[in-house]
N, C-alpha and C positions, 0 to 999 in steps of 0.2 A: 493628841499629836502627831504627826508620821515620823516613821524614823528618817535618820540621813542620809541622804541619796550615796551613794557609792561615789567613791572618784573625787567627789564635792567635799570640800576644805568649809566647817559647821561655818567657823568666826569670821571666814571673806566671802565666799560663794563661789569664789575661784577654783579652779581644778587644780590638785591636788596630786603635784607632781610627787613629789614621793609614795603615795602609797601605788600611782599608779607601776611604778619600776618597779616596788615591789612585787605586783602581781606579774608584769612583764619578765622579769627576771627568768623566774625557774621557768616559765612556761617555755621561754625558748634554749635554756637547759633542755630542757625536754625532747622540744623538737630537735635541739640537735644530736641527741643520743640517738633517733630514728636517721637521721640526715649521717651521721657515722658509718650507721651499723649498718644503711645499703650503700654506701660508696666504694666498701671492698668487691661489692656484685659488681658495680657497676662496670669500676675500672678494669678487674677483668675479664667483661662480655664486651668491654669495647677497645683494649690496649691486648688481649691476646688469644681469645675466640670471637672475632668480629662475625662473621658469615658461616655459625656454623650450631645445631642445633644446641649444644653447650650455652654459645652467647645467649640466647634467645630464651632460655631455659634461667641462665643468673640475672640476663633483667628480669625478667619474672620474679623471682625473689625480693628482686630490690625492687620493683614495683609493691610488691608483698609486703616490704618489712614500713614501706611508708605507707601502704591504706591503712597498716596497725599504727600504723605512728599518730595518724589522722583522728581517730578513728579515738585513740586516749588522749592525747592532743587533747579533743574535742569535750570528752568524755569528763578532764579534768577544769578547762574551763565551764560550763554548765555547773560542776559542784561548788565552783570558786565562788560564781557569781549565785547559785541559790544562797550559800555563806555569807556572803555581802548582804544581801536581800535581808538577812536573819538577824544581823547586827543594825 
C-alpha cells in the first residue's frame, strides 16, 4: 500500500486546508524574519543615504540578508517535504 499523499485528506480525498495552513504559517514567519531584518538597511539607504556609497553598501547588505533568507527558507521547505513524504 502506498503512503498517504501530503496535503490530501485520506478519508475524503480532498485538499486538507488545515495541514496546508499548519505548514504555511511557520514558513511565512521565517520569511518575515528575514524581510524585517533587511528593512532597516533599505530604509536607511533610501531615506538617509540615497546617492552615496554608504547607501549602495546598505542596499547590498539588505540584498544579502534576503538572499540568505531565501536559501534558508528553501532548505526549510525541502526538509519538511522530505519529512512529509516519509510520513
